[in-house]
C-alpha positions in Angstrom: 0.5 -0.2 0.1 2.7 2.5 0.8 4.1 2.5 -2.9 0.8 3.4 -3.9 0.8 6.3 -2.0 4.0 7.1 -3.2 2.8 6.7 -6.7 -0.2 8.7 -6.3 2.1 11.9 -5.1 4.5 10.7 -8.2 1.6 11.6 -10.7 0.7 14.6 -8.6 4.6 16.1 -8.9 4.4 14.9 -13.0 1.1 17.1 -13.2 2.2 19.6 -11.0 5.3 20.5 -12.9 4.1 20.3 -16.7 1.0 23.0 -15.9 3.6 25.2 -14.2 5.6 24.5 -17.1 2.7 25.6 -19.5 2.6 29.1 -18.1 3.8 32.3 -19.8 5.9 34.9 -17.2 3.2 37.2 -17.1 -0.1 35.1 -17.0 1.7 33.2 -14.2 2.0 36.2 -11.8 -0.9 38.5 -12.8 -4.1 35.7 -13.8 -6.6 34.8 -11.6 -7.7 36.8 -8.3 -6.6 38.0 -5.2 -4.9 35.1 -3.7 -5.9 32.4 -6.4 -3.2 33.3 -9.1 -1.4 30.2 -10.3 2.2 31.7 -8.5 0.2 31.9 -4.6 -1.8 28.7 -5.4 1.8 26.6 -6.4 3.6 28.5 -3.7 0.5 27.2 -1.2 0.8 23.4 -2.4 4.4 23.4 -1.8 3.7 25.3 1.9 1.2 22.9 2.9 2.9 19.7 1.7 5.4 21.2 3.8 3.5 21.9 6.7 1.6 18.3 7.0 4.8 16.2 6.0 6.4 18.1 9.2 9.4 19.4 6.8 10.3 22.2 8.3 13.4 23.2 5.6 13.2 26.6 4.3 11.9 27.5 1.2 14.9 28.9 -1.4 14.7 29.8 -4.7 17.0 28.8 -7.4 18.3 32.1 -7.1 19.2 31.3 -3.6 16.8 34.2 -2.0 15.0 32.6 0.6 11.3 33.0 1.2 10.4 33.2 5.0 6.3 34.2 4.9 3.3 33.1 3.8 1.4 33.2 0.4 -0.9 35.6 1.0 1.3 38.2 2.7 4.1 38.1 -0.4 3.8 41.2 -2.5 4.0 40.9 -6.4 7.9 41.6 -7.1 8.7 38.3 -4.5 6.2 35.6 -6.0 8.1 33.0 -7.2 8.6 32.1 -10.6 7.1 29.1 -12.4 11.3 28.5 -12.1 11.4 28.8 -8.6 8.3 26.8 -8.1 10.1 24.1 -10.1 13.3 24.1 -8.5 11.8 24.2 -4.9 9.3 21.5 -5.8 12.2 19.1 -6.6 13.3 19.4 -2.8 9.8 19.2 -1.8 8.9 16.0 -3.7 11.9 14.3 -2.2 11.1 15.0 0.9 7.5 13.9 0.5 8.8 10.7 -0.2 10.8 10.0 2.3 8.0 11.1 5.0 6.1 8.6 3.2 8.1 5.8 3.3 8.8 6.3 7.3 5.2 7.1 8.4 3.7 4.9 10.4 -0.1 4.7 8.5 -1.5 3.4 11.5 -0.4 5.5 14.2 -2.8 8.2 16.1 -2.4 11.7 14.4 -2.0 14.1 17.6 -1.7 17.1 15.1 -3.5 17.6 12.3 -6.8 16.6 14.1 -9.1 18.0 10.9 -7.4 15.7 8.5 -8.6 12.4 10.8 -7.6 10.0 13.7 -4.5 8.5 11.8 -1.5 9.4 10.2 -3.2 7.8 7.0 -5.9 10.2 7.3 -3.2 13.1 7.3 -1.7 11.3 3.7 -5.2 11.3 2.6 -5.8 14.9 3.5 -2.5 16.1 1.6 -3.3 14.2 -1.6 -7.0 15.7 -1.8 -5.6 19.0 -0.9 -3.2 19.1 -2.9 -5.4 17.7 -6.1 -8.0 20.5 -4.9 -5.4 23.3 -5.6 -4.0 22.1 -8.9 -7.3 22.0 -10.1 -7.2 25.7 -9.7 -4.0 26.6 -11.0 -5.3 23.8 -14.2 -8.3 26.0 -14.2 -6.2 29.2 -15.0 -4.3 27.3 -17.3 -7.3 26.3 -19.7 -8.8 29.6 -18.9 -5.6 31.6 -20.1 -5.0 28.7 -22.9 -8.7 29.4 -24.3 -9.9 25.5 -23.2 -7.2 24.7 -25.0 -4.6 23.3 -22.5 -2.9 19.9 -22.6 -4.3 17.0 -20.4 -1.3 16.5 -18.1 -3.6 14.4 -16.2 -3.7 11.9 -18.7 -0.3 12.6 -20.1 1.8 12.4 -17.0 0.2 8.5 -15.4 
């Protein structure tokens, strides 16, 4: 069963990277509204994945710049570029897989009560949460591409 969860996340990361890559730099920052822009939602996905998997390592842009604030408080000039997200995604992806390899699914969940009673419930919550937000980004991509965005769900299986 552990490998199934790891494979589900691997598919998620492939979709996430492809969707991010399909935006141009302007649309990445300026499409959407308020907190629902591709850059902010993508950063939120990475933040929440780190949070629920217990990864406290700092975010670092490819340039070496660090991000130490929540996504809702970032100024436009501080938003991560597509390249920043893809760069940061690599460490989050690796750390998530390590977490999945070591987690005791049946152990009590004393940290995130809203996700359920066991550590497995945290894993399932994180999959659902990440997919939900990836759907938001994908909707923005489809809007940007006038409904002609590539189907990264099927093409990355």
